N, C-alpha and C positions, 0 to 999 in steps of 0.2 A: 504494500500500500504506500502510495506517495502522500506525504503531508509536508506542509511548508510552514516556515516561521520567518517573520521579518528580522529577528535578531540573530537567528542561527540558520544554517543552510537547510537542515531538516529537523523538524520537531514532531515527535509522536503525539497524536491528539487523543485518542480514544474517539470501546466497543461495548295364600294359603299357608297358615302358620306351620312351621316345622319344629320338631323337638330340638331342644338345646343340645349342642355337642360340646365335647371336652377336648381341648388341645393338650398335648403332652408337654410339660415344661422341661426345658433342657437343664443340664447341670449348671449350678451357679458359677458365676465368674465375678469379676470386680473391675472397677474403674480406679485409676490411679492419679493421685495428685502429682503433677509434673512441674509446677512452678506457680509463680504469682505474676500479676500484671496490673495494668491500670488503663483507663481510657486516655491515653497519651500517645503521641506519635513517637515511634521508635527512630533509630538512627537511619540515615539515608544519604545518598549522594544526589544533589539536585539534578533533575533532568534539564537538558538544554544543549549547549554547544558541544559538549563532550559525548553526546549520545551515540551509541553504536547501533541502536536498533530503533525502528519505528513501528514495531509490532504492536497491534492494537487489541487482539483478541486472545484470550487465555487458552483456548483450545480444549475446553472440557468435552467429555464424551457426548455424543449425540443423544437426543431423547430417544427412548425406546419406541415411540410411536412414529418415528420417521420425520423427515424434514417438513413435509406438508401436513402431517396429521391425518386422521381418518376423515372420510367424507361425512357431512352432516346427516342426521337422521332423515330418511325419505318420507316418513309418515307425518301424522298430525297429532299434536298434543294440545288440546283446546282448553283454554281457561276463559270462560265467557264473562267473568265478572271483574277481572282484575286490572283494568287500566291502572288503578292505583293500589291494587292488592287487597285480597281478603282471604280468610282461612276457610278450610273445609276438611272434613275427614273422608271425603270421597275422592276417587281418583279421576283424572283426566278432565271431565267436564265439571266445572266449579260453579255452584250457584252463588248468587249474591248473598252477602252476610254483613254483619256488623264490621266496622273497622276496629283496629286495635284501640283499646281503651285510652291509652296514653297519647298525648299530643307532644311529641318530643321537642325539646327546646335546644336549639343549637347555641352553644356557648363559644368558648375559645375555639378558633379554627385558624390554622396557619400552615404555610408550606413547610414540609419536612425536608428530608434529604433529596438531592437531585443528582443528575448525571454529571454535571460540572464538578460537584464536590467529590463524587466517586472518582472521576478521572484524574483530578489534580490534587488530591490528598497525597501526603507523604512525598512532596516534591515532584509530583507527576509520575511517580513510579507505580502506576496503576494501569489497569486496562479499561477499555470501553466495554460495558456490560449491559446486556438486556436479557431478561427483565430484571427489575430490582429485587423482587421477593421481600415481603415486609415482615419484620418482627416489631412488635409493640408491647411494652409493658409499663405499667403505671403504679406508683406507690410512694408513700412518704414525701409527697410533694414533687416528685420527679416523673418526667415522661421520657422513657428511653426508646429510641427507634434505631433499628439496624436494617440495612439492605445489603444487597451485593454491591460493593464490599466495604461499606463504611458504617460508622456508628456516630450517634450524637445523643446528648442528654439535655433536655430542656426543663425549664420550670413550667408551671401550668399556664403561663401566658405565652409560651412559645419562644422564649429567649434561651439560647444555649447557655448552660451553666458550666461547660467545659472551658478550660483556658483558651484565650485567643491565641491561635498558633499561626497567625498570618505572617508575622515578622520572620519566622524561621522556615516557613513553607515556600522556599524559593523554587520557582519554575521558570525556565528560560530567562533567568537573570532578574526576575522580579519577585518580591514577596507577594504571595497570592492568597486571596481571601476565599477560604472554603467553608466559612461559617462555623469554624471550630471543629469540623468533622475529623474523626480519627479513623484511619483504615483498619479493617479487621485483622490484617496480618500483624500490625502493631499491637492491637488489643489482645491477641492470643499469643504474643511473644515470638512472632516469626519475623524473618527478614522481609524486605519489600517483595511484593508479588513479582516485580521485575526490576532489576537494577538496570536502568536504561544506559548508564555509562559503561557497563560491561556486558549486558545481555543476559546476566545470570538470573535464573528464575528461582523462586522459593515456593513454598506450599501454596496451593490454590484453594481458597475458601469459598464456600457457596452455601445457599439455603439457610440463612440465619433465622432463628426462632427464639422467643424469650417469654418469660413470665415473671411477675412479682408475686412471691408467696407471702401472704399476710401473716401466716402462722409463724414462720421463721424470720420474717422481716428481711428477706434476701431477694435479690434479683438473680435470675438464672438466664444465661444466654448460651444457646447451643448452635453449632455449625457442623457441616460436613467438611472435612479437610482432606484434600487429595495430595498425596506425595508426588513430587516431580523430581526429575534429574535437574542438574544445573542448566542443561540446555532446554528444559521445558517439557521433556517427554514425561507422560504420566507413568509412574512405576506400577500402577494398579493397586498399591496399598492405600487404604483410606480408613479414616477413623472419625469418630464423633468427639469433638472437643466441647466441654461444658465449662463455662466461666460462672463462678458463684461469688457474688459480692460478699465481703467479710462483714459488712454492716448493711443498714438500710440506705446508705448513701452511695449511689453508684459512681460518685466522683472519686472514691477511695480505692483501696487495694482489692483486687479480685484473686481468688484461687482458681487455677486452671486444672481441670481433670480431663482424662482422655481414656477411651476404650476403642479397640480395633474392631472393625466390622467387615474386613476383607473376606473372611472365611464363613460369614454367616448367610446361609441360604440353603434351599433344598435342591439336591442333585437328584433328579428323577431319572435314574438309570443312565446317567451320563449326558442326558439331553440338556440339562441345565447346569453343567459343570462349572464350578468356580474357577478363579476367584470372582468376587461379587462387588458391585458398587452399592453402597448403602445410601441410596438416593432419597431425596425429599423428606428429610427428618422433620418431625413435629414433636411438640412438648406438651405435657399435661402434668397434673399433680392431684393427689388426694391427701388425706391426713398424714400419710406415712411415707409416701414416695414421690420421686420425680420420674416421669415416664417419657422415654424418647422412642419414637417409632420410625422405621425406615422402610423403603421398598427395595428389595434386593434384586439387582439385575446382573446376569452374567456379563463379565467384561468382554468375552471373546466371541460371542454369538448371540443371536436373537433368543428371546424367551424371558421368563419372569420366575424368580426363585422365592417368591412369597414375601409378605410383609413381616418385618421383624420387630419385636417388642423388647425393650430394655428397661427393666425396673431397678431403680437405684434408691438407696436409703436417703431420704430427704434430710434427716437429722445429721447423718454423717457428712453429707455434702456441706450443709450449713456450718458444721463445726470444723471443716477443713481437715477431715481425717485423711491420713496418707493413703489408706486403702478403703474404698467404699464398697459395701456389699451390693451386689448386682445380680439379677437373674435375667437371662436371655431366653426368649420364647420365639420359635418359628411358627407362623400361622399356616404354613402350607398344608393343604389337605384337611382343613378343619371346618370348612363351611359346606353344609349339605346343599346340593343343587335341587331346586324345586322340581325339575323335570325328571329326576332320576335319584331315588332315595339311596341308591348304592354308590353314587358318585359324589365327589367333593371337589371344592375349588379352594384356592388360597385366599387369605385376606389380602386386600389391596388398599393402600392408603388407610390403614387402620388408625384413625386420628384420636389420640387420647384427650380426655376432657380436662378443661380447666374449670375451677370453681371459684366464685367470688367470696371474698372475706374469709372468715374462719369457721363459719357455722353451716356451710353448704355441703360438706363432704358426706359421702356414704360410709357409715361406720359399721353397717351390717357385714356378716361373714368375716369378722375380725379385720375389717378394713377392705374397701372395694374401690377400685378405679374403673370407671366405665370408658368405653371407646365406641366409635361408630364408624361404619364403612359402607360403601356402595358395591353394586354387583354387575354393572353394565360393561365395564372395560375389558379389553382383551386380557389384561393381566389377571382378571378374575375368572374369565370364561375359557381362555385359550392360552394358559401360561407357558406351555412348552413350545407351541408353534409361534407364539408371539403376535399372531394376527388371525383374523378370520371371524370375529364376533359380529353381532348385530348392533352392538352399542346401545341397547335398550333394555330396561329392567323395570320391574314393579316390586322390588324388595330392597330393604336395607338390612344391615347386620348390626346387632347390638352385642357388644363384647363386655365381659366383666373379668377383671383380675381380682381375685379374692385372696384373703389372708395376707394382705399387704403389710399388716403389723409385723409379720415375720421378717421384714426387711431390716429390722433393728438387730437381728441375730446374725451370727456368722454364716448361717446356712439358710438363707431365705427359701420358703416353700410356697410360692404363689401358685394359684391354679387359674387357668384361663378357660372360660366357657363362652359360648355364643348362642344367640337366638336369631333366626332369620324372620324378619317381620314384614308382612305384606305392606305395600306402600302405593302411592300414586305412581303413575308411569313417568319415567324420565329417560332421556336419550341424548346422544351426542349433539351439541348445539352447532349452529352455523357460525362462521366468523362474524365479527361485528362490522357494521357499516358506518364509518365515520363520514363526515361531510366530504364530498368529492371523491369518495372511494371509486377506483377504477378509471378515473380520468387523469390526464397528464398533470403533474404537479405544477402549480403556479409559483410565483416568487414568494408566496406565503409559506411554501413548503421547501425551504432552501436547499437542503441536501439533495432531495429528489430532483429539483430543478437543476441543480449544478451538474448532476450526472448526465442529464439530457442536454445540457448547454454546450454549444460549439462556437459561440460568437462573442462571449464576454472576454474582454482583455484582462489578463491577470499577470502577476509577477512571474508565472511559469509559462506564459504564452497564451495564445488565443484559445478560448474554450475553458470554462470553469472545471470541467472534468479533470484537467491536468493537475489541479490541486489535490486530487484524491487518488489518482491512479497513474501508474507508469505506462501501461498499455491502454489504448483507447477502448472503452466499453461500448456496448450497444446503447443507444440513446432512446430507449423505449420504456422507461420506468413509468409507473402510475402510482397514484395515492393508494395506500394499502388498505386491506381489511384486517385489522388486528385480531390476534387470537382470542377466541373464547377458551375457557378451560375445557377439559374433557369432563367426564361424569364422576370424577373422584370426589369423595367427601372433602368439604372444607372445614374451617375451624369449628370445634365442638366444645360446648359448654354444658356442665352439669350444675343446675341451679333450681331451687324451689322444688326439688324432688324429681326433676325431669331432665331429659337429655335433649339438647338442641343442636341441630346441624342443618346445613344447606349445601347445595351443589348446583353446578351449571347444567342447564337442560335446553333442548330444543323446545320451543313454545310457539303456539299460534294464538296470540292475544286477541280476544274478541272474535275468534274464528278466522282471523286474517292471515296474512303472510307469515311464514316462519321467521322467528327472530331468536336471538339468545335470551334466555330468561333464567329464573331461579326456581328450583324446587326446594322447599324447606320442610323440616320434620321436627315435631315435638313428641318424644317417646317417653313413656312411663316405664322405667326398668325396676326390677327388684331382684334380690338375691336370697337364696335359701340353700342350705347345705352345700354351699360352694358352687351353685349353678345359677345361671341368670335366666330370668323370664322377662318378657317385655310386651307391651302393646302400644299401638300408635294412639297417642292422645289427640293429636291434631296435626294436619299437614296442609299444604297448599302451594300455590305458585305465586311468583311475583314477576310482573312484566308489564309492558306497555306496548300497544300497537304502534308499529313503526320505530321502536326503540330496542336497544340491546342493553342488557344488564349482565355483568360478568363478575366472577371472583368474589362471591359473598363471604362475609365473616360476621358471625353473630356473637354479641356479648350480652349477658343477662344478669340483672341484679339479683340479690337474694330473694327479693319479693316476687320475682318472676316477670318483671318487665324488661324488655330488651330493645336493642337496636341492631339492625343488619346493615352493614356497609357493603358497597359494591362500586364498580366503575360503570359509567353510564354514557351512552352516545345515542344520537338520533340524526335525522337528516340535516338538522341545523345546529346541533350541539356537538362540539368537539369532545374528546375523551375527558370526562368529568368525574368528580368524586361524589357519589350519591349515597343515600341512606334511607331507611324506613323503619318505623317502629314495629316491634313484634312482641306479642304476649301469648301465653299458653292457653288462653280461653277463646279468643276470637281471631287471632292471627295477625296479619300485617296491616299497617296503615299506609297512607299516601306516600308516593315516591317524592323525596326531596333531594335537592342538590346542595351539598355543603360548599363546593367550589366548582364553578363552571370552567371547563377547559378553554384555552385561548387559541389553540391552533391544532392542526392535524398532527398525529403521531408521525414523526420523521426520523425514526431510528434505522440503524444500518440493517437490521433484520428484515426491513421492508423491501429491500432492493436486490434484484437479480445480480446486478454487478458486484454487490458486496458479499452475498451468501449463496448464490446459485439459483437455478430455476427448478421448481417454483420457490420463491421466498416464503418464509413463514414469519410473519410479524409477531414477535414475542411480546406478550402482555401478561401481567400477573407475576409469578405463578400462584400467588395467594396474597390476599389482604390480611388485615388483622383487626382484632377488637380486644380491649382490656377493660375490666371493670374496677372502678375505684369508688367505693361507697355507693352513692345513688347515681353516679355518672358512668356512662359508657364512653370510652375513648375509642375512636375508630381511625383506621388508616387505609387509604386506597391510592392506587396509581392514577395520575391524571397528567394533562399537559398544562403546566402552570403559566407559561409565557409564550407570547408571539414574538417572532423576530423576522423582519423583512430581509430579502435577499441582499440588498446593498449593505445592511448592517452586518449580516452574517459574513459577507466577504471582506468588508472593512479594508484594512491596509493591503490585503491580498488582491483587491480590485483597484489599488492605486490611491486609496484614501490616505489622509495624513493623521486620522484619529482612529480610535478603537484599539482592540487588543492585538498583541503580537502573536496570538495563537488563533488559528483559523476557526471560525464558526462559534465562538463562545458568546458573541453579542455583548461582550463586556465593553464598558466605556473607555477603558484604558488598560495597558498591561498590568496584571496583578489584581485588577478589580474583579469582584464576584461576577461570574457569568450566569446567564439563564439557561445555557445548554452547552453542548459541544458540537464540533463539526459533524459528528456521526450519530447524534441522537438528542432527544429533548424530553425524556421522561422526568417526571417529578412525583413526589408523594404529598398527600394531604392528610394532616392530623387534625381531628376535630373532637371536641368534647360535646356529648349530647346527653341531656337528662330526659329519660323516657317517662 
């Protein structure tokens, strides 16, 4: 990739109910304390005139579902009531009903982390990354957000409380304002993701998740860490790193724990042979444990090796014990298929629940952690072949880890059971349609326009494309259709005695054209003699005719009132941060927008010249919600700022003002930018009182 700078020759920029079944727990293992760290930038060599590499993309493994993703559901799922959302316990066709009782009040709302901060943290020794993936946790007056691959801590008004690192964050010769953001490699004690002065690579971190546990007054942040060679090749070794604050103040010292996940997965007669990638980690908690789940994919071939569950002693983590009791469970072969009582399928994205406050935990069966998953994806239905499913289902799976109090012992003895629960129909959604999708980019979509441009004079010659590429690309790019999620379960909450979850689905609002929408579920679980039972308490759809809603995340207060966050687009609304109230009695309320998007998504994954044909515009992969008292804090991806073509090109088009780094739209070298040359995602954090 070619990229240019005014001050240096080349500057890298950035990229039917069934009986419950029992899973067999594997032998116990442990996580180990490997060091301490803090939310502060580690040592680095500033990027700039000494750079030997302009590499922009970290080269993580491809998604298991392929570059383009599966085709959308060809059928119809109709919700005839829900322009603004209502609940129903019936599937597919939803009758009108009452709206959610609460009228959510939007309080503090601010822009969180963005791609500029990601790319130029730690002296620019970072990559251009899409999508951000959002971690959000709130407690003790602090709001902590992490994305791929930076972190920040704010007060409840949206002001960063981390030290101002502008003066020391030198990029291309200038102190650079990244809003106090700290790269995750620093936070977890690793060298820079890439040392641009030498080309040496360090660990690659992805998929951050977090929670604040009110019982221990600790923040927990977990990531998947991929080991690399110094030249950047993945070694296939990967592990989960968990950072635990030593106090309720995330600005202080953190303990770092780690456990390896490379060998964890089911080998079905050699078809799913390891080693494995512990993808898509998520985090939950009950009174006794912290729970991290992953999806195990074979590194060397197609297929799926089952969702993995790791149960760790919460008390030992909070105390900073050198060795933490842990039990690993593989969910493969544990879910009965509705169509064949003799067949089973693995759990897929088995998302552990978080609970608000200290009084919402399930204490039955000597401590229970609930989890929730869906059953439409290839990973659940065709795990060995890796493809071939219909991507439609009418069941969800409720899981229970019981005897979690045994995590306090040296030999934890947890038991995992599940119950398949009938649900409304859900299916793989179509991609979202942002304004202008499928048409040639205008100057309001500067990266896409630049790739197509052959006439603008630049410091590299005639044709803007010369600023981005060495060889001339085709000039046939269009405004993209950003990804919707597949049908995997999204954030899960256990509150008010119920289990809450939501996922992306194809939907035909008011019987009209298919769009991306949300299917949500409120399940009443219970445990007895170590086995789980469950029934659907309420379920429904959320969508709007002519609009797309994606990547839901639900947070629920102890009283049972909640908020669902999501990204929102329609024919005239750019990717925005939306939300709606939800409660366990009557369902969802009207769709609201916390922050409206200002421009089209213009990221590198949108364009054939950057990622190949067809491109797959990455969006998501998940939002977040966190409960603090009577408030629900939510975080979603959106496009926070617009930038015209002339400003994007700046000095590279011959101007005498603007940044010395292409495409940041900053007013001057070192000033905070609203985007990078290769992307413009941002995040929105909002406080909502349901």
